[in-house]
DRENGURO-594587 format. One line per 3 residues: number of its first residue (from 1); their letters; for each residue x negated, y, z negated of N, C-alpha, C. Coordinates in nm, 4 decimals. Layout:
NUM> A> X/Y/Z/X/Y/Z/X/Y/Z; ...
This chain:
1> XXX> 8.8774/-3.1557/-2.7532/8.8556/-3.1071/-2.6178/8.7096/-3.0684/-2.6031; 8.6499/-3.1072/-2.4946/8.5102/-3.0729/-2.4723/8.4998/-2.9498/-2.3862; 8.3962/-2.8715/-2.4106/8.3703/-2.7518/-2.3331/8.2381/-2.7697/-2.2611
4> XXX> 8.2367/-2.7615/-2.1291/8.1108/-2.7792/-2.0568/8.0167/-2.6622/-2.0833; 7.8901/-2.6921/-2.0847/7.7884/-2.5891/-2.1034/7.7384/-2.5504/-1.9658; 7.7470/-2.4218/-1.9356/7.7021/-2.3739/-1.8049/7.5935/-2.2704/-1.8239
7> XXX> 7.5496/-2.2112/-1.7161/7.4469/-2.1074/-1.7196/7.5044/-1.9723/-1.7568; 7.6322/-1.9665/-1.7962/7.6943/-1.8398/-1.8304/7.7321/-1.8390/-1.9775; 7.7127/-1.7256/-2.0400/7.7585/-1.7094/-2.1776/7.8399/-1.5822/-2.1850
10> XXX> 7.9479/-1.5851/-2.2640/8.0346/-1.4690/-2.2738/8.0316/-1.4139/-2.4151; 8.0162/-1.2814/-2.4247/8.0214/-1.2128/-2.5520/8.1169/-1.0958/-2.5343; 8.2293/-1.1009/-2.5999/8.3278/-0.9946/-2.5827/8.3757/-0.9943/-2.4392
13> XXX> 8.3617/-0.8786/-2.3723/8.4037/-0.8696/-2.2336/8.2857/-0.8707/-2.1378; 8.1670/-0.8931/-2.1889/8.0480/-0.8930/-2.1045/8.0090/-1.0357/-2.0709; 7.9786/-1.0611/-1.9454/7.9330/-1.1932/-1.9029/7.7900/-1.1824/-1.8550
16> XXX> 7.7054/-1.2700/-1.9051/7.5665/-1.2731/-1.8645/7.5396/-1.4051/-1.7953; 7.4774/-1.3988/-1.6806/7.4433/-1.5200/-1.6078/7.2933/-1.5330/-1.6056; 7.2450/-1.6497/-1.6473/7.1011/-1.6725/-1.6378/7.0765/-1.7584/-1.5173
19> XXX> 6.9767/-1.7204/-1.4393/6.9444/-1.8002/-1.3224/6.7945/-1.8158/-1.3149; 6.7551/-1.9273/-1.2579/6.6137/-1.9519/-1.2369/6.5948/-1.9918/-1.0934; 6.4808/-1.9592/-1.0393/6.4519/-2.0016/-0.9037/6.3667/-2.1261/-0.9100
22> XXX> 6.3754/-2.2041/-0.8091/6.2896/-2.3203/-0.8032/6.3630/-2.4520/-0.8088; 6.4940/-2.4522/-0.8309/6.5707/-2.5760/-0.8281/6.5210/-2.6781/-0.9279; 6.4357/-2.7683/-0.8851/6.3860/-2.8759/-0.9708/6.2989/-2.8229/-1.0835
25> XXX> 6.2417/-2.7037/-1.0670/6.1559/-2.6469/-1.1707/6.2351/-2.5694/-1.2752; 6.3665/-2.5694/-1.2669/6.4493/-2.4944/-1.3609/6.4289/-2.5432/-1.5037; 6.4085/-2.6727/-1.5241/6.3886/-2.7268/-1.6582/6.2599/-2.6750/-1.7201
28> XXX> 6.1570/-2.6541/-1.6401/6.0298/-2.6084/-1.6945/6.0371/-2.4656/-1.7451; 6.1351/-2.3868/-1.6977/6.1465/-2.2492/-1.7442/6.2290/-2.2404/-1.8731; 6.2819/-2.3516/-1.9208/6.3621/-2.3551/-2.0419/6.2699/-2.3623/-2.1627
31> XXX> 6.2743/-2.2599/-2.2482/6.1880/-2.2636/-2.3656/6.2520/-2.3475/-2.4757; 6.1754/-2.3733/-2.5816/6.2233/-2.4639/-2.6858/6.3456/-2.4094/-2.7589; 6.3553/-2.2778/-2.7756/6.4714/-2.2202/-2.8432/6.5989/-2.2423/-2.7613
34> XXX> 6.5904/-2.2225/-2.6302/6.7063/-2.2450/-2.5442/6.7435/-2.3929/-2.5429; 6.6425/-2.4799/-2.5432/6.6671/-2.6235/-2.5459/6.7418/-2.6619/-2.6731; 6.6973/-2.6078/-2.7878/6.7639/-2.6379/-2.9149/6.9071/-2.5842/-2.9163
37> XXX> 6.9293/-2.4658/-2.8586/7.0645/-2.4099/-2.8519/7.1558/-2.5000/-2.7687; 7.1032/-2.5496/-2.6573/7.1836/-2.6408/-2.5748/7.2129/-2.7703/-2.6490; 7.1162/-2.8206/-2.7222/7.1344/-2.9447/-2.7969/7.2390/-2.9271/-2.9069
40> XXX> 7.2323/-2.8147/-2.9776/7.3309/-2.7868/-3.0832/7.4696/-2.7689/-3.0222; 7.4775/-2.6998/-2.9105/7.6066/-2.6810/-2.8435/7.6635/-2.8152/-2.7978; 7.5776/-2.9024/-2.7488/7.6222/-3.0353/-2.7067/7.6802/-3.1115/-2.8251
43> XXX> 7.6142/-3.1044/-2.9397/7.6649/-3.1724/-3.0593/7.7933/-3.1087/-3.1100; 7.7993/-2.9767/-3.1052/7.9168/-2.9050/-3.1552/8.0405/-2.9360/-3.0724; 8.0249/-2.9458/-2.9411/8.1402/-2.9623/-2.8533/8.1592/-3.1054/-2.8032
46> XXX> 8.0958/-3.2002/-2.8690/8.1129/-3.3376/-2.8250/8.2542/-3.3868/-2.8556; 8.2973/-3.4807/-2.7803/8.4292/-3.5412/-2.7961/8.4260/-3.6317/-2.9194; 8.5108/-3.6046/-3.0209/8.5097/-3.6889/-3.1415/8.5449/-3.8347/-3.1129
49> XXX> 8.6228/-3.8585/-3.0086/8.6594/-3.9955/-2.9738/8.5468/-4.0690/-2.9010; 8.4514/-3.9923/-2.8482/8.3398/-4.0510/-2.7735/8.2132/-3.9724/-2.8084; 8.1591/-3.9917/-2.9297/8.0434/-3.9123/-2.9723/7.9185/-3.9433/-2.8899
52> XXX> 7.8227/-3.8519/-2.8990/7.6968/-3.8671/-2.8273/7.6233/-3.9924/-2.8735; 7.5704/-4.0628/-2.7799/7.4929/-4.1839/-2.8079/7.3653/-4.1443/-2.8834; 7.3362/-4.2068/-2.9984/7.2159/-4.1714/-3.0752/7.0864/-4.1891/-2.9962
55> XXX> 7.0829/-4.2860/-2.9070/6.9609/-4.3038/-2.8284/6.9416/-4.1878/-2.7311; 7.0511/-4.1349/-2.6801/7.0428/-4.0184/-2.5916/6.9949/-3.8973/-2.6716; 7.0454/-3.8806/-2.7931/7.0031/-3.7710/-2.8796/6.8538/-3.7812/-2.9092
58> XXX> 6.8058/-3.9011/-2.9414/6.6631/-3.9209/-2.9705/6.5784/-3.8944/-2.8458; 6.6295/-3.9332/-2.7304/6.5579/-3.9088/-2.6055/6.5433/-3.7584/-2.5802; 6.6492/-3.6829/-2.6049/6.6439/-3.5384/-2.5854/6.5490/-3.4729/-2.6855
61> XXX> 6.5493/-3.5216/-2.8084/6.4579/-3.4687/-2.9095/6.3130/-3.4991/-2.8716; 6.2888/-3.6194/-2.8199/6.1538/-3.6556/-2.7750/6.1105/-3.5685/-2.6582; 6.2038/-3.5370/-2.5694/6.1733/-3.4492/-2.4567/6.1337/-3.3108/-2.5063
64> XXX> 6.2049/-3.2600/-2.6059/6.1708/-3.1304/-2.6642/6.0299/-3.1334/-2.7213; 5.9957/-3.2392/-2.7923/5.8615/-3.2515/-2.8499/5.7563/-3.2545/-2.7401; 5.7824/-3.3276/-2.6336/5.6880/-3.3339/-2.5224/5.6672/-3.1962/-2.4599
67> XXX> 5.7760/-3.1232/-2.4399/5.7669/-2.9892/-2.3811/5.6849/-2.8978/-2.4723; 5.7084/-2.9042/-2.6024/5.6331/-2.8205/-2.6960/5.4849/-2.8559/-2.6938; 5.4517/-2.9837/-2.6921/5.3116/-3.0260/-2.6897/5.2439/-2.9855/-2.5593
70> XXX> 5.3149/-2.9981/-2.4471/5.2577/-2.9555/-2.3196/5.2347/-2.8049/-2.3174; 5.3261/-2.7304/-2.3775/5.3087/-2.5851/-2.3867/5.1867/-2.5520/-2.4711; 5.1700/-2.6207/-2.5841/5.0522/-2.5998/-2.6689/4.9241/-2.6335/-2.5930
73> XXX> 4.9252/-2.7422/-2.5179/4.8089/-2.7835/-2.4403/4.7754/-2.6799/-2.3332; 4.8774/-2.6291/-2.2659/4.8569/-2.5266/-2.1636/4.7958/-2.4012/-2.2249; 4.8462/-2.3605/-2.3418/4.7912/-2.2424/-2.4086/4.6459/-2.2635/-2.4485
76> XXX> 4.6126/-2.3828/-2.4977/4.4748/-2.4127/-2.5365/4.3827/-2.4115/-2.4147; 4.4281/-2.4695/-2.3037/4.3467/-2.4700/-2.1824/4.3276/-2.3289/-2.1282; 4.4302/-2.2470/-2.1347/4.4188/-2.1085/-2.0903/4.3172/-2.0334/-2.1760
79> XXX> 4.3212/-2.0565/-2.3049/4.2259/-1.9933/-2.3956/4.0828/-2.0377/-2.3655; 4.0646/-2.1675/-2.3402/3.9302/-2.2176/-2.3071/3.8805/-2.1593/-2.1752; 3.9679/-2.1473/-2.0761/3.9294/-2.0899/-1.9479/3.8890/-1.9439/-1.9650
82> XXX> 3.9669/-1.8701/-2.0424/3.9347/-1.7297/-2.0679/3.7986/-1.7165/-2.1349; 3.7718/-1.8020/-2.2330/3.6421/-1.7995/-2.3020/3.5287/-1.8335/-2.2063; 3.5497/-1.9329/-2.1214/3.4480/-1.9736/-2.0254/3.4168/-1.8620/-1.9260
85> XXX> 3.5213/-1.7985/-1.8728/3.5012/-1.6887/-1.7781/3.4306/-1.5709/-1.8449; 3.4676/-1.5415/-1.9687/3.4035/-1.4322/-2.0418/3.2556/-1.4629/-2.0657; 3.2235/-1.5870/-2.0987/3.0843/-1.6268/-2.1200/3.0049/-1.6159/-1.9898
88> XXX> 3.0664/-1.6564/-1.8787/2.9990/-1.6448/-1.7494/2.9687/-1.4993/-1.7173; 3.0652/-1.4120/-1.7420/3.0449/-1.2694/-1.7143/2.9336/-1.2128/-1.8020; 2.9325/-1.2481/-1.9297/2.8298/-1.1939/-2.0199/2.6913/-1.2482/-1.9867
91> XXX> 2.6828/-1.3697/-1.9339/2.5536/-1.4278/-1.8948/2.4916/-1.3576/-1.7748; 2.5718/-1.2824/-1.7004/2.5199/-1.2124/-1.5828/2.4587/-1.0763/-1.6159; 2.4767/-1.0272/-1.7387/2.4225/-0.8960/-1.7761/2.2706/-0.9000/-1.7624
94> XXX> 2.2174/-0.8016/-1.6901/2.0734/-0.7922/-1.6665/2.0271/-0.8684/-1.5433; 2.1161/-0.9421/-1.4779/2.0803/-1.0215/-1.3597/2.1227/-0.9472/-1.2326; 2.0532/-0.9757/-1.1254/2.0891/-0.9206/-0.9952/2.1810/-1.0205/-0.9254
97> XXX> 2.2947/-0.9717/-0.8802/2.3950/-1.0578/-0.8178/2.4387/-1.0009/-0.6837; 2.4931/-1.0868/-0.6003/2.5576/-1.0423/-0.4773/2.7080/-1.0548/-0.4986; 2.7819/-0.9639/-0.4368/2.9273/-0.9629/-0.4539/2.9930/-0.9057/-0.3305
100> XXX> 3.1188/-0.9393/-0.3127/3.1964/-0.8857/-0.2011/3.2770/-0.7662/-0.2500; 3.2853/-0.6643/-0.1672/3.3639/-0.5464/-0.2024/3.5110/-0.5733/-0.1740; 3.5960/-0.5071/-0.2504/3.7407/-0.5256/-0.2330/3.7904/-0.4647/-0.1029
103> XXX> 3.7338/-0.3515/-0.0655/3.7862/-0.2748/0.0468/3.7651/-0.3444/0.1805; 3.6411/-0.3734/0.2147/3.6145/-0.4286/0.3471/3.5502/-0.5667/0.3452; 3.5238/-0.6208/0.2282/3.4684/-0.7553/0.2181/3.3200/-0.7640/0.2466
106> XXX> 3.2503/-0.6494/0.2539/3.1053/-0.6513/0.2750/3.0369/-0.7109/0.1540; 2.9240/-0.7768/0.1782/2.8452/-0.8323/0.0685/2.7447/-0.7275/0.0231; 2.7440/-0.7007/-0.1063/2.6545/-0.6019/-0.1665/2.5702/-0.6728/-0.2716
109> XXX> 2.4641/-0.6060/-0.3165/2.3771/-0.6602/-0.4193/2.3541/-0.5525/-0.5235; 2.3485/-0.5941/-0.6508/2.3219/-0.4988/-0.7577/2.2946/-0.5702/-0.8883; 2.2511/-0.4917/-0.9879/2.2202/-0.5469/-1.1196/2.3379/-0.5225/-1.2133
112> XXX> 2.3767/-0.6275/-1.2837/2.4886/-0.6196/-1.3775/2.4399/-0.5498/-1.5041; 2.5099/-0.4421/-1.5435/2.4721/-0.3671/-1.6632/2.5673/-0.3904/-1.7805; 2.6888/-0.4398/-1.7529/2.7862/-0.4630/-1.8599/2.8901/-0.5628/-1.8110
115> XXX> 2.9648/-0.6163/-1.9056/3.0709/-0.7116/-1.8716/3.1907/-0.6865/-1.9620; 3.3105/-0.7108/-1.9074/3.4320/-0.7050/-1.9890/3.4816/-0.8470/-2.0080; 3.5577/-0.8677/-2.1132/3.6076/-1.0005/-2.1462/3.7579/-1.0055/-2.1285
118> XXX> 3.8118/-1.1264/-2.1222/3.9564/-1.1449/-2.1114/3.9888/-1.2431/-2.0014; 4.1164/-1.2469/-1.9632/4.1633/-1.3412/-1.8628/4.1060/-1.3105/-1.7250; 4.0754/-1.1839/-1.6980/4.0168/-1.1429/-1.5695/3.8926/-1.0590/-1.5972
121> XXX> 3.7816/-1.1226/-1.6348/3.6628/-1.0454/-1.6698/3.6033/-0.9740/-1.5490; 3.5368/-0.8644/-1.5776/3.4677/-0.7886/-1.4733/3.3236/-0.7661/-1.5167; 3.2389/-0.7375/-1.4183/3.1012/-0.6996/-1.4448/3.0797/-0.5609/-1.3866
124> XXX> 2.9998/-0.4793/-1.4555/2.9712/-0.3444/-1.4068/2.8398/-0.3487/-1.3310; 2.8491/-0.3058/-1.2053/2.7317/-0.2967/-1.1187/2.7260/-0.1526/-1.0695; 2.6266/-0.0789/-1.1160/2.6199/0.0637/-1.0846/2.7367/0.1340/-1.1510
127> XXX> 2.8191/0.2019/-1.0726/2.9383/0.2707/-1.1242/3.0662/0.1928/-1.0945; 3.0527/0.0692/-1.0505/3.1677/-0.0084/-1.0045/3.1932/-0.1276/-1.0962; 3.3204/-0.1473/-1.1324/3.3615/-0.2685/-1.2041/3.4038/-0.3702/-1.0991
130> XXX> 3.3329/-0.4824/-1.0987/3.3570/-0.5869/-0.9994/3.4196/-0.7068/-1.0700; 3.5364/-0.7545/-1.0211/3.5941/-0.8758/-1.0812/3.4959/-0.9917/-1.0670; 3.4876/-1.0742/-1.1683/3.3968/-1.1883/-1.1664/3.4244/-1.2783/-1.0459
133> XXX> 3.5482/-1.2848/-1.0036/3.5843/-1.3691/-0.8889/3.5228/-1.3192/-0.7582; 3.4776/-1.1932/-0.7538/3.4173/-1.1374/-0.6322/3.2661/-1.1582/-0.6288; 3.2075/-1.2029/-0.7410/3.0634/-1.2294/-0.7440/3.0389/-1.3583/-0.6678
136> XXX> 2.9495/-1.3513/-0.5686/2.9262/-1.4670/-0.4823/2.7964/-1.5408/-0.5129; 2.7044/-1.4780/-0.5836/2.5794/-1.5464/-0.6129/2.4891/-1.4640/-0.7025; 2.3881/-1.5309/-0.7521/2.2902/-1.4662/-0.8404/2.1545/-1.4751/-0.7743
139> XX> 2.0828/-1.3636/-0.7720/1.9490/-1.3611/-0.7129/1.8473/-1.4049/-0.8162; 1.7472/-1.4767/-0.7733/1.6425/-1.5262/-0.8655/1.5489/-1.4145/-0.9052
């Protein structure tokens, strides 16, 4: 007897439902561990009279590999972007820049005295930490 795999899992008397938003993007939110669990469950509950087609199994394994490689690529690109933004922020130290204020969007000018690093780097102008994304230009 085959048991369908659904988005619900039962442990004792507790039922947990996993849901994702996005419809077609639901597959992209599936991590490799969940994918492997589904694959093992599919093999465990397959019909002995009609076993899983080996080509289908290989296709699913190839899909898992592709997802893992794309995840690795995304992480590498994120790391490179973070490094690039941090380098841009550090290159502005000692330079006079123009920037927009968060509150009213006025354009201000000041000299960068310090920079922070990370995914959202900031530059210190006077007593204010300004996100790098708010810097609009560099004065000669």
